[in-house]
Structure formats: C-alpha cells, structure tokens
C-alpha positions in Angstrom: 71.1 -58.3 -16.8 74.3 -59.8 -18.4 74.3 -59.0 -22.2 74.9 -62.7 -23.1 72.0 -63.9 -20.9 69.8 -61.1 -22.3 70.7 -62.1 -25.9 69.9 -65.8 -25.2 66.6 -65.0 -23.7 65.6 -62.8 -26.6 66.6 -65.4 -29.1 64.3 -67.9 -27.3 61.5 -65.4 -27.4 62.1 -64.7 -31.0 61.7 -68.4 -31.9 58.2 -68.3 -30.2 57.0 -66.6 -33.4 57.9 -69.3 -36.0 56.9 -72.1 -33.6 53.5 -70.4 -33.2 53.0 -70.1 -37.0 54.0 -73.7 -37.8 52.0 -75.3 -35.0 49.0 -73.1 -35.4 48.9 -74.0 -39.1 48.8 -77.7 -38.1 46.2 -77.5 -35.4 43.9 -74.7 -36.6 43.9 -75.3 -40.4 44.4 -79.0 -40.8 43.1 -80.6 -37.6 40.5 -77.9 -37.2 39.3 -78.5 -40.8 39.7 -74.8 -41.8 41.3 -75.5 -45.2 39.2 -73.6 -46.1 36.6 -73.1 -43.3 32.9 -73.8 -44.1 31.1 -70.8 -45.7 28.5 -70.8 -42.9 26.6 -67.8 -44.3 25.2 -70.0 -47.1 24.6 -73.0 -44.8 21.7 -74.1 -42.6 22.5 -74.9 -38.9 21.9 -78.6 -39.7 24.4 -78.5 -42.6 27.0 -76.8 -40.4 26.6 -79.5 -37.8 26.5 -82.5 -40.1 29.2 -81.4 -42.5 31.7 -79.8 -40.1 31.4 -80.4 -36.3 29.5 -83.7 -36.4 31.7 -85.1 -39.1 35.0 -84.1 -37.7 34.2 -83.7 -34.0 37.3 -85.3 -32.5 39.8 -83.7 -34.9 38.3 -80.2 -34.4 38.2 -80.6 -30.6 41.9 -81.5 -30.5 42.8 -78.8 -33.1 40.9 -76.0 -31.3 42.2 -77.0 -27.8 45.8 -76.9 -29.0 45.3 -73.7 -31.0 43.9 -72.0 -27.8 47.2 -72.6 -26.1 49.5 -72.1 -29.1 47.8 -68.9 -30.2 49.3 -67.0 -27.2 52.8 -67.7 -28.3 52.3 -64.7 -30.6 52.3 -62.6 -27.4 56.0 -62.9 -26.3 57.1 -62.4 -29.9 55.0 -59.2 -30.1 56.5 -58.0 -26.8 60.1 -58.6 -28.0 59.4 -56.7 -31.2 57.9 -53.8 -29.3 61.0 -53.7 -27.0 63.3 -53.5 -30.0 61.2 -50.6 -31.4 61.5 -48.7 -28.1 65.3 -48.9 -28.1 65.4 -46.5 -31.1 62.1 -44.7 -30.9 63.2 -41.9 -28.8 61.0 -40.0 -26.3 57.7 -41.0 -27.9 56.6 -44.7 -27.8 53.3 -44.2 -29.7 54.3 -46.5 -32.6 55.8 -49.2 -30.4 52.7 -49.1 -28.2 50.5 -49.5 -31.3 52.5 -52.6 -32.2 52.4 -53.9 -28.6 48.7 -53.4 -27.9 47.6 -54.5 -31.4 49.8 -57.7 -31.2 48.6 -58.4 -27.6 44.9 -58.2 -28.6 45.6 -60.2 -31.8 47.2 -63.0 -29.6 44.1 -62.9 -27.4 41.8 -63.3 -30.4 43.8 -66.2 -31.8 43.3 -68.1 -28.5 39.9 -66.8 -27.4 38.0 -67.7 -30.6 39.5 -71.2 -30.7 38.3 -71.8 -27.2 34.8 -70.9 -28.3 35.0 -73.2 -31.4 36.1 -75.9 -29.0 32.8 -75.5 -27.2 31.0 -76.0 -30.5 32.9 -79.2 -31.2 32.7 -80.7 -27.7 29.0 -79.8 -27.2 27.8 -80.7 -30.7 25.7 -83.6 -29.4 24.3 -81.6 -26.5 23.4 -78.2 -28.0 20.8 -77.6 -30.7 22.1 -77.1 -34.2 20.8 -73.5 -34.1 22.8 -72.7 -31.0 26.0 -74.3 -32.5 25.5 -72.2 -35.7 25.0 -69.0 -33.7 28.1 -69.5 -31.6 30.1 -70.5 -34.7 29.1 -67.5 -36.7 29.4 -65.1 -33.8 33.0 -66.3 -33.2 33.9 -66.0 -36.9 32.7 -62.4 -36.9 34.9 -61.6 -33.9 37.9 -63.5 -35.5 37.7 -61.8 -38.9 35.9 -58.5 -38.5 38.0 -57.1 -35.6 40.9 -57.0 -38.1 41.5 -53.4 -37.2 43.3 -54.6 -34.1 46.0 -56.2 -36.2 45.9 -53.4 -38.8 46.8 -51.0 -35.9 49.7 -53.2 -35.0 51.0 -53.4 -38.6 50.6 -49.7 -39.2 52.6 -48.7 -36.1 55.3 -51.2 -37.0 55.3 -50.2 -40.6 55.6 -46.4 -39.9 58.4 -47.1 -37.4 60.3 -49.2 -39.9 60.0 -46.7 -42.7 60.6 -43.4 -40.9 62.9 -44.3 -38.0 66.3 -43.6 -39.5 68.0 -45.0 -36.4 66.8 -48.5 -36.8 68.8 -50.9 -38.9 67.1 -54.2 -38.1 64.4 -54.2 -40.7 64.5 -53.0 -44.4 62.2 -50.2 -45.4 60.3 -52.4 -47.8 59.2 -54.6 -44.9 57.5 -51.6 -43.4 55.6 -50.9 -46.6 54.6 -54.6 -46.8 53.3 -54.5 -43.2 51.1 -51.5 -43.9 49.9 -53.1 -47.2 48.9 -56.3 -45.3 46.9 -54.2 -42.8 45.0 -52.6 -45.8 44.4 -56.0 -47.4 42.3 -57.0 -44.4 39.5 -54.5 -45.2 37.3 -56.9 -47.3 37.0 -59.1 -44.3 34.1 -56.8 -43.4 32.1 -58.5 -46.2 32.0 -62.0 -44.6 28.7 -61.4 -42.9 26.9 -60.8 -46.2 28.7 -63.0 -48.8 27.9 -66.7 -48.9 30.4 -67.6 -51.6 33.1 -66.2 -53.9 36.4 -64.5 -53.1 35.1 -62.4 -50.2 33.3 -65.2 -48.4 34.7 -66.5 -45.1 36.5 -69.3 -46.9 37.0 -67.4 -50.2 40.2 -66.9 -52.1 40.7 -63.3 -51.0 39.3 -63.3 -47.5 41.0 -66.6 -46.5 43.9 -67.5 -48.7 45.2 -64.1 -49.7 44.5 -62.4 -46.3 46.1 -65.0 -44.1 48.8 -65.9 -46.7 50.0 -62.3 -47.0 50.0 -61.9 -43.3 52.3 -64.9 -43.0 54.6 -64.2 -45.9 54.6 -60.4 -46.4 54.6 -59.5 -42.7 55.5 -62.2 -40.3 58.2 -64.0 -42.2 60.4 -61.0 -43.0 60.1 -59.5 -39.5 60.9 -62.9 -37.8 63.8 -63.5 -40.2 65.4 -60.1 -39.7 64.9 -60.1 -35.9 66.5 -63.5 -35.6 69.3 -62.4 -37.9 70.0 -59.4 -35.7 69.9 -61.4 -32.5 72.3 -64.1 -33.8 74.6 -61.4 -35.2 74.7 -59.9 -31.7 75.5 -63.3 -30.2 78.4 -63.7 -32.6 79.7 -60.2 -31.7 79.5 -61.1 -28.0 81.5 -64.3 -28.6 84.1 -62.4 -30.5 84.5 -59.9 -27.7 84.7 -62.7 -25.1 87.3 -64.5 -27.2 89.4 -61.3 -27.6 89.2 -60.6 -23.9 
C-alpha cells in the first residue's frame, strides 16, 4: 500500500477513538441516565422500574441503542494500536496480542451490555419488574466485574511502552499510567455486595474514579500521542513529496 494512503487510513482509524469516547459519553451517560447509574443493589425491582426505566424509557432506549453501535468504534482504534506495537515488538507479539484481545473483548462488552439494557428499556411495560431487575443487575455484573479483560489490555500496553526501547511514540509515564488504571479497576468486584458508598455501582470510586481515570490517564494520552505521530508522519511525507 502507498505510504500516503496508509497514513491517511491510519489517521482516520485513530480518530475513531476520540469519536467513540465523546459520543459514548453523550448517549450512555446522559441519554442513558447513567450519571451516576442507579445503585440497584439497594433497590427493589419496583423502585428500579419506576425510578429508572419507567421514568426515562424513551431516553434510555435511544441512548442504549446508539451506545450499542458506537461502542464498537473502540475496536478499530484498538487494532491500530496493536499494529503500531507489532512494528517494534520484534519476534514476540505477546504484549500486542494482550492489547488486541483485551481491547477487542472490551469493545464487545461496551456494545453487548448496552444491547441488553436496551431490552430492559423497550420491554419495561411488558416484562415483570423482577425480570427487568434481574436482567439489569446481571448485565451490570458483566459490564463491571469482567474488568480483567481491560486490565489485560492495559497491562500488555503498559509493559510494551515501558520496556520496549525501540518505540518512541509514547512516553514511559503513559505506560505506568495504563498499568495503574488496570489496578484501579479491582474494587469493581465489590459492586455485588455494596448498596451505597464509594464502592457501589454508582459510587465515587467505582464509577467516577474508575471511568474517569480510564479516560484521562489511559485513553487521552494514548490517543493524543498516536495522532501526533501519525500527523508528524503525514508532514514528513509531504516534505519528501515537495522535495522530489
């Protein structure tokens, strides 16, 4: 493939990441009324239906439908990052494969769980409150408590960033930040047992800190430095073409 075409395609793929984050925030958090999500562990099925799905049915339906589609934009961004890792990883691709597989499964969860919450919203007047509650809780446990998928992704990426001396795209501190974010996920295990407080499903730690650090300590720097490198490459290609 022509280098200029390859660079243009990669820039387009790199922008899938920021587009995913911004639009997912709009549809999942605001239209999906997850700001914060209801602490269902301390609620009755009737309370969950009346205060969440019944009260905001249309908004949640639209938010979850769009999030189901948008969540998978994380996949091409993950694939591009893995391909950049492989370029300097040498004979072993263990770390890039950890990033690729972890990111792929994370993208699937981001879409899959929203599709199930969409069922809760669209069928709230058809299914019994107990069924809605069971589906809602089951999906949250999948969404949060399978965090090891993303932790594997961040660990592979972090180790590659720190110890691969050939790579110059990302600073070492970004690798340590990625690993730290993966560790911060661990208290998500508590959501099944804590109805309120910082470790509840909508608590300060398990919602705002966990999701906030993922966005600002991991996703933002890796998106920024990847786009910076790709645009620098575009500039170099233009300079070479102009010289020729």
